[in-house]
C-alpha angles and dihedrals in degrees: 000000000000089000091051092049091047092053092045092052092045092047092048094049090044090056095045100048093077092049091049092049093051091046092053095038091240100124110140143140092269090062093050092047091048093047095051093039091059090047089055091055096042091052089064096045093045091051092053092047090049096055090044092052091049092048090230095154092109090064104057096173092054091045091051094049094046095052099041096041087059091056092046093047092054092045092051091051089060092040084058091050091049089056102040101026093237129088108232123239118202131195088249105038143139098311093048090047092051093048089051092050091047089054091051090053093047090052090048092049096048101037099024126254092268088072086082091061090064110115120233110243118256096006095057096216127132120246092237092061091051091048093049093046090051091050090047092051092051092050093046090050092053091045094049090048090053092047090052091055089047091052090057093062136248141275096259129090113311092358096307128140123283085267091053092247130128114290090221097053096088089059094069103074094043092046090052091048092050091045092055092044093050092045092053092044092055103034109027106131090214097044089243096181095045093050099037107022098154092050090048095050094043092049095053090036090062091052091046090050091053095050089046089053088050088054091049090050090051090050096047095045094036089230135129115284120247104247101178106053137162087247088076094051095084096048089046091055091048090052092049091049090052092048091055090048098261105302086180122042103268094219092056090044089051091052090050090048092050091051092047094045092050093049090045092053095047093046092048093050093048092048093047092048090051092049093049093047090049094048096045093037093232135127124243116243090001129105114206113228114251114256116251115259115260 
């Protein structure tokens, strides 16, 4: 129930911040960056909470797909915005997804999470598998829809992005991140994902959040996206360690990567907010009082 209440409060505040900004005449690029940056982090946490509530740990492939598809879907939405200049809104979007997840948490709180292990008569499949498959299908539908828009070209010169860069360039950091995650999932000698799924998802989720924030910054500022970023350093070291047959214990290295990625994200957000505030001559989390009419 705590998870459901947390998502409800977050979803409510997320819907109200824009209205409050317009009401106080404080709409700016910092607010957009902060809003979408928080959404990028919450996508990771909400995905982990969802698979925990559904007790999907006995199905590692489904758990992996559910968590990472959520990250990719959110990234593709902003990739779409970077190309077209407009963030897409679908009939079944963020709000509907959050309401569905809240209902799942409420059912788990009232009836107990083991209710999802009940098998559906005649087809002999647990409810949690059906729920995850439905969530996966919805995410894939939204992702494919965004990719189709991307394939059509952007609003820049000769079908480029709004920053007049290649429409395919944002795919590189996310592709590398997914490549490393899939490689570790399949070839880790200690079954790192199977034994520590939450740590695995959160570690790569921090890196995914950082590159998503970079994409949002590129969209807001209409500038080229940073493709080689410190967010990819941890996954790169994990890949090198795996290639040389785990010179360092991969669990300890994953812990170090999670700590570094978390610090890197927080430092980057703080630095970016300070730069935006200095450039625009505004204060973060502060609304200047309106001057009295002459």
